C-alpha positions as CSV (number, residue, x, y, z in Angstrom):
1,X,-33.7,-41.6,-13.5
2,X,-32.6,-38.1,-12.6
3,X,-30.7,-35.8,-14.9
4,X,-28.8,-32.8,-13.5
5,X,-27.2,-30.1,-15.5
6,X,-24.2,-28.1,-14.2
7,X,-22.6,-25.1,-15.7
8,X,-18.8,-25.2,-16.2
9,X,-16.6,-22.1,-16.4
10,X,-13.3,-21.4,-18.0
11,X,-10.9,-19.5,-15.6
12,X,-11.6,-16.1,-17.2
13,X,-15.4,-16.6,-16.7
14,X,-15.1,-16.9,-13.0
15,X,-15.7,-14.1,-10.4
16,X,-12.7,-12.6,-8.8
17,X,-13.3,-14.6,-5.6
18,X,-13.7,-17.8,-7.6
19,X,-10.5,-17.1,-9.5
20,X,-8.6,-16.8,-6.2
21,X,-10.0,-20.1,-5.1
22,X,-9.0,-21.8,-8.4
23,X,-5.5,-20.3,-8.1
24,X,-5.2,-21.4,-4.4
25,X,-6.5,-24.9,-5.2
26,X,-4.0,-25.3,-8.1
27,X,-0.9,-23.6,-6.5
28,X,1.2,-26.6,-7.2
29,X,0.0,-27.2,-10.8
30,X,3.5,-26.5,-12.2
31,X,5.6,-28.2,-9.6
32,X,3.7,-31.2,-8.5
33,X,5.5,-33.4,-10.9
34,X,9.0,-34.9,-10.4
35,X,10.9,-33.2,-13.1
36,X,10.4,-29.4,-13.0
37,X,14.1,-28.9,-12.1
38,X,15.5,-31.3,-14.7
39,X,16.3,-28.5,-17.2
40,X,18.6,-26.9,-14.6
41,X,20.2,-30.3,-13.8
42,X,20.7,-30.8,-17.6
43,X,22.2,-27.4,-18.0
44,X,24.7,-28.2,-15.2
45,X,25.6,-31.5,-16.8
46,X,26.3,-29.7,-20.1
47,X,29.2,-27.9,-18.4
48,X,30.4,-31.0,-16.4
49,X,28.7,-30.4,-13.1
50,X,26.5,-33.1,-11.5
51,X,23.8,-31.7,-9.2
52,X,23.0,-34.3,-6.6
53,X,20.4,-32.4,-4.6
54,X,19.0,-29.1,-3.5
55,X,16.8,-27.3,-1.0
56,X,14.5,-24.3,-1.3
57,X,13.5,-21.3,0.7
58,X,15.1,-21.2,4.2
59,X,17.0,-24.4,3.4
60,X,18.2,-23.1,0.0
61,X,21.3,-25.0,-1.1
62,X,22.6,-27.1,-3.9
63,X,24.9,-30.1,-3.7
64,X,27.0,-31.6,-6.5
65,X,30.4,-32.4,-7.8
66,X,32.4,-32.4,-11.0
67,X,31.5,-35.1,-13.4
68,X,34.2,-37.7,-14.1
69,X,35.1,-36.1,-17.5
70,X,35.5,-32.6,-16.0
71,X,37.6,-30.5,-13.7
72,X,36.9,-27.0,-12.4
73,X,38.9,-25.4,-15.2
74,X,37.1,-27.4,-17.9
75,X,33.8,-26.4,-16.3
76,X,34.7,-22.8,-16.3
77,X,35.6,-22.9,-20.0
78,X,32.4,-24.7,-20.8
79,X,30.4,-22.1,-18.9
80,X,31.9,-19.4,-21.1
81,X,30.8,-21.3,-24.2
82,X,27.3,-22.4,-23.0
83,X,26.1,-19.5,-20.8
84,X,25.4,-15.9,-21.8
85,X,28.1,-13.3,-21.0
86,X,25.8,-11.4,-18.7
87,X,24.9,-14.3,-16.5
88,X,26.3,-14.7,-12.9
89,X,27.8,-18.1,-13.9
90,X,29.7,-16.6,-16.8
91,X,31.1,-13.8,-14.7
92,X,32.1,-16.3,-12.0
93,X,33.8,-18.6,-14.6
94,X,35.6,-15.6,-16.2
95,X,37.0,-14.5,-12.9
96,X,38.0,-18.0,-12.0
97,X,39.9,-18.5,-15.3
98,X,41.8,-15.2,-14.7
99,X,42.7,-16.1,-11.2
100,X,43.7,-19.6,-12.2
101,X,46.0,-18.2,-14.8
102,X,47.6,-16.0,-12.2
103,X,48.4,-18.8,-9.8
104,X,52.0,-19.4,-8.9
105,X,53.5,-22.5,-10.3
106,X,54.7,-23.5,-6.8
107,X,51.2,-23.5,-5.3
108,X,50.8,-26.5,-3.0
109,X,48.1,-29.1,-3.7
110,X,46.1,-28.1,-0.6
111,X,45.8,-24.5,-1.7
112,X,44.9,-25.5,-5.2
113,X,42.2,-27.8,-3.9
114,X,40.8,-25.0,-1.7
115,X,40.8,-22.7,-4.7
116,X,39.0,-25.2,-6.9
117,X,36.5,-26.0,-4.1
118,X,35.7,-22.3,-3.6
119,X,34.8,-22.0,-7.3
120,X,32.7,-25.2,-7.2
121,X,30.9,-24.0,-4.1
122,X,30.2,-20.6,-5.6
123,X,28.9,-22.3,-8.8
124,X,26.6,-24.6,-6.7
125,X,25.4,-21.4,-4.9
126,X,24.5,-19.9,-8.3
127,X,22.6,-23.1,-9.3
128,X,20.7,-23.0,-6.0
129,X,19.6,-19.4,-6.8
130,X,18.5,-20.6,-10.3
131,X,16.5,-23.4,-8.8
132,X,14.8,-21.1,-6.3
133,X,13.9,-18.6,-9.0
134,X,12.5,-21.3,-11.2
135,X,10.4,-22.6,-8.4
136,X,9.1,-19.1,-7.5
137,X,8.3,-18.4,-11.1
138,X,6.4,-21.8,-11.5
139,X,4.4,-21.1,-8.4
140,X,3.6,-17.5,-9.1
141,X,0.0,-16.5,-9.6
142,X,0.7,-15.4,-13.1
143,X,2.2,-18.7,-14.1
144,X,-0.6,-20.7,-12.4
145,X,-3.2,-18.7,-14.3
146,X,-1.3,-19.2,-17.6
147,X,-1.3,-23.0,-17.0
148,X,-5.1,-23.0,-16.1
149,X,-5.8,-21.1,-19.3
150,X,-3.5,-23.1,-21.5
151,X,-4.8,-26.4,-20.3
152,X,-8.4,-25.2,-20.5
153,X,-9.3,-26.2,-17.0
154,X,-13.0,-26.1,-16.2
155,X,-14.4,-25.0,-12.9
156,X,-17.7,-24.8,-11.0
157,X,-19.1,-21.4,-10.3
158,X,-17.2,-21.1,-6.9
159,X,-13.8,-22.0,-8.5
160,X,-13.8,-25.6,-7.5
161,X,-12.5,-28.0,-10.1
162,X,-15.1,-29.5,-12.3
């Protein structure tokens, strides 16, 4: 029988080169699970918006629709209750409510639908930005290192996983 002893290292004990390898090998540590975006989806549902899909980077977009119990005006009012006053969604909702109140009573259905769709599309754009920022934060070197430390990952001397 043969016994071998190996030395394991915590992230902070690695050389700079080994740390870079550990970071590169774990670049998806915070996003390689199915639900990293669920908090943003849940936030949207809180205001009555159902997000049905999204893309990142060069294909950044967000798709969705009003939930059955909401309309654009309800969504705007819920945003003003749920989101901070200095957020882009709050500012968007505030402007929408003001513009909605100023609409003529004789606006035709097509114009009203266009107005509502413009708000909805602007809101989905804001959510696509939130999703992109969340992804970039989760895949940042700083956040990867925080996860490696918090989970007490162990490495070989060269930064390879133990």
